[in-house]
N, C-alpha and C positions, 0 to 999 in steps of 0.2 A: 824596394824603390819606389820611389812616391812617383804617382801617379804623374804630373809634368813633365817628370823625363821621362818615364817611361811611353807615355803620348808619342812624344819629340820624337824617339829613340823609334819607335812603331812605325812612324810618317817617313822620318827621315831609309830605313830599311826598305821601306816597299817606294819610297822612290827611286832611290839607285836601280840604274839599270832599264827604267822605263821609258818608253816612249812615245810619240805620236797620241793615237787616242788614247793608248792603257795610261799614260799620265797625265794628258787632260782630263781624264774621267777622276783620276785621285785626286787631279788638285781641287776642281771642280764638288768631290767629296768632299775634301776636309770643310763644307757649311757646320751649322749651327746645329742639324740632326745628325749628322754623322756622329761631333763630337759626345752629343748630349746623349747617346746613346752608349759610347765608350762610358765616360766619365759616372752614367745614373745606373747600366745596367752591366754592362761586360764586366770592365772592372770590378764594382765590387762582389761581384758575380765568382768570379777565379779570379782575381788579383794578377794576370797577367796577362800580355798580349800574344802569347805562344800557340803557333798554329791557329793564326786568326790572320786572314789577309782579303783588304780591302780593295771594294771593284775588281774583283778576281773573272777572270776573264774567262770564259768557254766555248767551244764551240757551238750552235748551237742545231736544230733537226733541218736547215734550208739550208745547212754548208755556211753560213756567217757569224758573227761574232758575237755574243751577248757578252751582260755583265751582271754579276750576282755583287749588291750590295756589299754581302761578309763571307767569308765563304769560311768555316770550320772541320778543320781531320782529327778527330780523333780513332784510335785505333784502325781499324779499314771503313770508318765512314768518314761519308761527308755532308756537311750541316749546312743548307743555303739560308743565307739570313737576309732577309728583304725589312726594309725600312720603307714604310707607306706614308708619303707626305702627301696629307690631305690634298692640297691645291695642283699634286704633281699628278697625282695616281688619280683621282677621284673627276676633278672640275675640268681637265683636263685631256682628259683621255677621251677621244672619239670610241664609236660603237666595234671599230675596225680596229681599233688599238687595246679596248679592253678584250677582245676576243683573239687578240694576238698575246699578249698577255695568258691566257687562261692558257693557249695552246704551249706557250713555256713551259708554264710550272708542271702542264704534264707532262711533258717530256725532260724534265729534268727527274719528275719523276719516275719513269720509266729509265733514266739512266743509273739508277740508285741513288738519289742525294734527297735528303731531308729535309723539306722545308719548314723554316717556322718566319710566320712574319708578324711583323709589329708596325703600330701608327706613330706617327710622331706623339699623339698626344698619350698614348701611354706610357711612351718610356719616360714624356716630362712630368705626367703627372700618376701614373704607376707602374715607377719604375721597379718594386718588390715583387710587383706580378710577374712582370716581364725575366727578372731574374732567375725566380721559379719554376717556371717553365725552360728555360735554357738550362738548368740543373737538372729538372727530372728527367729534361730528354738526355742528355749526356750520361746521366746515370744509368736512364733506361738502357740507353744504345751499351754500352759499357758492365753492366749488371753489377754497379758500385755497389758498395761494404759501406754501409755508416757508422765512421768512425770518427769516433769522440777525437781533436788533437790534442789533449794532452794522456792519450796514448801510445800518442808519437813522441820520441824524444827527437831533441835536435839535430843531432848524429843520421838517426835512421831518415829523418824528411830531409836533409840535405844528399842522402845516398837516394834516396828517392825523386828530387827533384832532378838527378846529375842523368840517374838510368832513365827516366822518360823525355829529356831532354836530346839525350845521346839515340834512342830509341834503336837500341841494340841490347843484346847481354852487356853486364858489368860481368870482372872478376874481380878479387878478392884485393888482387894488386891495382886493379883502379882505384879501391875504396883507400887503398893503402897510402894511395899518394892523394886522394880526394881532401883527408883529414889527417894528413900526415900521422898515420897511427902503425901499427905494428900487423901483421901477419895473421894474427891468432886473435887481434881484436876486431879486426876485421872483419875475419870470419867469423864472429858469436855474435855483432851483430846483423851481417847479413842471415844469418840461424834465424836470429829473434826477428827479422821484417818476414823470413819464409811461417813460423810460426804463423805470424796475425796473418797469413795469406796475402802478404802485399807485394810479394818474389815468387817467383816459380822456380825450382834447383833445375840445370840444364846440364850436357856436356856431361853426363857423371863420367869419372874414371876408376880404376878400381878399388884405391880407398878414396877419395874425397869428388866432392863436389866442384866441380872447374869455374862453372860458370853461373849467372843468377841473371832471370829478364821480369820485367815488372807484371805483375799480374795483370788478367782481363777485368778483374773483379775492382777494379780501382779508376777511379779518375782525378785526376790534381784537384778541383774542387773539393772533392771527400777527403782530403788530409789535410786543407792550409795550402795549396800551393800555388 
């Protein structure tokens, strides 16, 4: 899928069902900085917008509502990505607002969020650096193995992508339907992925492994997904 098509679907997905302030924030956020981040940084780094949520609503420490520019969920981790537009965050911020933003970030940290911040200038002029920060953080949180893309076949990549999207264990029958192959062939591919430490066997029966789940040692970006 090309960037333009993926971006359109991404916005449509997150616009659907929103109303009030949640919708207004999303529509207001579809400006230059938001799109620049997605095009210059996120898409080149990961190649998809899965599990990325723009203008993500949370309850703050004052029992009010706050919005994170982008929230990303991977395994058991929550990543808050903030884009600091110089004019908005610095020039127009009062001393009280600056203090409030610091408290907000502290409470996000206490609540278990991993927070990374980028400036508009960085995502415009140094996107590669921003990409590396995101990839390094995701790799650290997920214990990512560095795997060469040519070490993974097309079929293996399709299975891993399918498994990560479902966020559950898969069975040989799932793979048979996905790839239109026989059960024996599906099992061979699944066992190859186990040997590469990309899948973990689970639900063992008396003779055969019944299901497989993604290893926590991988992240989508590490295998070209």
